[in-house]
C-alpha positions in Angstrom: 65.3 178.6 171.1 68.5 177.4 169.5 66.7 176.4 166.3 65.1 179.9 166.3 68.4 181.5 166.6 69.9 179.3 163.9 67.0 180.1 161.6 67.4 183.9 162.1 71.2 183.7 161.6 70.7 181.7 158.3 68.1 184.1 157.0 70.4 187.1 157.8 73.3 185.5 156.0 71.2 184.8 153.0 69.9 188.4 152.9 73.6 189.6 153.0 74.8 187.3 150.3 71.8 188.2 148.0 72.4 192.0 148.6 76.0 191.6 147.7 75.2 190.0 144.5 77.3 186.9 145.1 74.7 184.7 143.6 73.1 186.2 140.5 69.2 186.0 140.6 69.0 184.5 137.1 72.1 182.6 136.1 70.7 181.3 132.9 69.4 184.6 131.5 69.4 184.7 127.7 69.2 187.6 125.4 65.8 189.2 124.6 65.8 187.5 121.2 66.0 184.1 122.8 63.6 184.7 125.7 60.9 182.7 123.9 63.0 179.7 122.9 61.3 176.3 123.2 64.6 174.4 123.1 67.8 175.2 124.9 70.2 176.9 122.5 73.7 175.4 122.2 76.5 177.5 123.8 78.8 176.6 120.8 78.4 175.1 117.3 81.4 174.6 115.2 81.7 177.1 112.3 81.8 174.2 109.8 78.5 172.8 111.2 76.8 176.2 111.3 77.7 176.8 107.7 76.4 173.4 106.7 73.2 174.1 108.5 72.7 177.4 106.7 73.5 175.7 103.3 70.9 173.0 104.0 68.1 175.6 104.8 68.1 175.3 108.5 67.6 179.0 108.9 65.1 179.5 106.0 62.4 180.8 108.5 65.0 183.4 109.7 65.5 184.7 106.1 68.5 182.7 105.1 68.0 180.7 101.8 69.8 177.5 101.2 71.7 175.8 98.4 72.2 177.6 95.2 70.4 180.7 96.4 72.6 181.0 99.5 75.6 180.6 97.2 74.5 183.5 95.0 73.3 185.8 97.8 76.5 185.1 99.9 78.8 185.6 96.9 77.1 188.9 96.0 77.4 190.2 99.7 73.6 190.2 100.3 74.0 187.6 103.1 77.0 187.7 105.4 78.4 185.2 107.9 77.2 187.5 110.7 73.7 187.2 109.2 74.0 183.4 109.5 75.2 183.6 113.1 72.4 185.9 114.0 69.9 183.7 112.3 71.1 180.7 114.3 70.7 182.7 117.5 67.1 183.8 116.4 66.3 180.2 115.6 67.3 179.2 119.1 69.9 176.9 117.8 73.0 179.0 119.0 73.1 180.8 122.3 74.4 184.4 122.4 74.9 184.2 126.1 78.6 184.8 125.7 78.3 187.2 122.8 79.3 184.8 120.1 77.7 187.0 117.5 80.2 189.8 118.1 83.3 187.4 118.2 85.0 188.4 114.9 87.1 185.2 114.8 84.0 183.0 115.0 82.1 185.0 112.3 85.3 184.9 110.1 85.5 181.1 110.6 81.8 180.7 109.5 82.6 182.9 106.5 85.6 180.8 105.6 83.7 177.5 105.9 80.9 178.8 103.7 83.3 180.1 101.2 85.1 176.6 101.1 81.8 174.9 100.7 80.8 177.2 97.7 84.2 176.8 96.1 84.0 172.9 96.4 80.4 173.0 95.0 81.4 175.2 92.1 84.4 172.9 91.2 82.2 169.9 90.5 
């Protein structure tokens, strides 16, 4: 009888907690674009590493060319730092769980890193 009472009490408490939304049903929900990821996207990648990955064709399947073509397209404004961040999210490399694609400082840092890489490459 005590066990039955305890079980009923526990179930009632769980129902209340669930209905109040104290524990979200899906804590690790990703954006729709990342729903089919095979690997777990990283919550943060440094802007320097992301720019390097783009330069080395890591996002070619997502439409971001590498090396000299990226330099030309980026310098012409045809590819932006935001495009690179979005490509990383689409490639399941970077998570957008915290809205990193809309963080202007992060996107600006990726842009600065890529500009520095292009400038260094052109000065050789």
